[in-house]
N, C-alpha and C positions, 0 to 999 in steps of 0.2 A: 226698573233697571235692563240699563240695555251694559253688555258687556261685549267685550275682542278682542275674540285673545291673538296675539304680534309676539315675531319677534326679530330682540336686541339687537337694529346692526353693524353692536360695533363687536357682542361679544356673544351675538347666539344664544342666547340664553329669552326663556321663556316670558312671559309676561300679559295675564289676565288687565286691562285698563275698567276701569266705566266709564260710562260713552259723556253721559252728561258731567265727571262733575268733572274728567278730564285724569283719573290719580288714577295709580294703580294701587290691580287691590291685591294681584297676585304676584309675586315672582319664581322663579324656577333655574337657580343657576344651568346651563350648557350639560355638566361632570352630573347633575338628578335628569336626565331627561330618556329614557328613554327609544328604543332606533324608529319610530314613531313620532320619535318630538314630545311624546306623555310623559309630564313627572313621575318619574317610578313612586308609588305607593312607597312613604317609610314611617316602622312602623314607633320611631323615637319622637317622630311630630303627633302624630297619632294622640299616644301617653301624656308630649307635652301639651298638648293641648287640651287632652285630658284632666289631667291636676290644674291646670288654668279656670276651669269652669268649676272644679268642687273648691278652689280655693276662693273661687268668687261664691259658689255658696252661698261660703264659709261665712266671708265677710260679710255681703248679705245682715248673715243673722245676726251676727256682732249687731251691722248697725240699725237695725230694728230693736230687738235687746237694748244697748246703749241707750236710741231714742224715745225709744218706751220707758225705760228705766229717766231719763231725764222727766219725761211726764209727770206719768208721779210725781215723784220731786215736785216738778212746777207747781202741784194743784195743791201735796200737802204745804210747799213754803208760802204759795200766794192763799191759804186759809191762818196759816200765821200772818202776816199783815194783816186779810183785813179783821183775823184779830186784838192782836196788838195800837189799827185799827177802834176796834170798838173801846174796846182796852178807856182809849184817849177821849176816847166823848166820855166815857160811863166817867171819867177820872174828873173832865172836866164840869159836867149837870153836877156830881155834885156835888164839889167847890160852891159854882151857882146854886145852890137853893142854900149852904149851910149862911 
């Protein structure tokens, strides 16, 4: 991925743009830049990003557990359907034999 960093001519914010997709990847308002035009590190943003990752991991585990339970239930449901079909065949066979 090729990125370029540019300054917005209107608001003087720093933008990081993906050249291939022509999308803005990061934006830093002028107020959040140091004297060299680089974004100032902000601990709150880091904490928010860490929470996002932790929350994502938690949701992934929940989704996996949910999918696993559905699969277990699905197997049991299919076994029940097979048993009902087998019972139906057995009933018809008994009635036919009588």
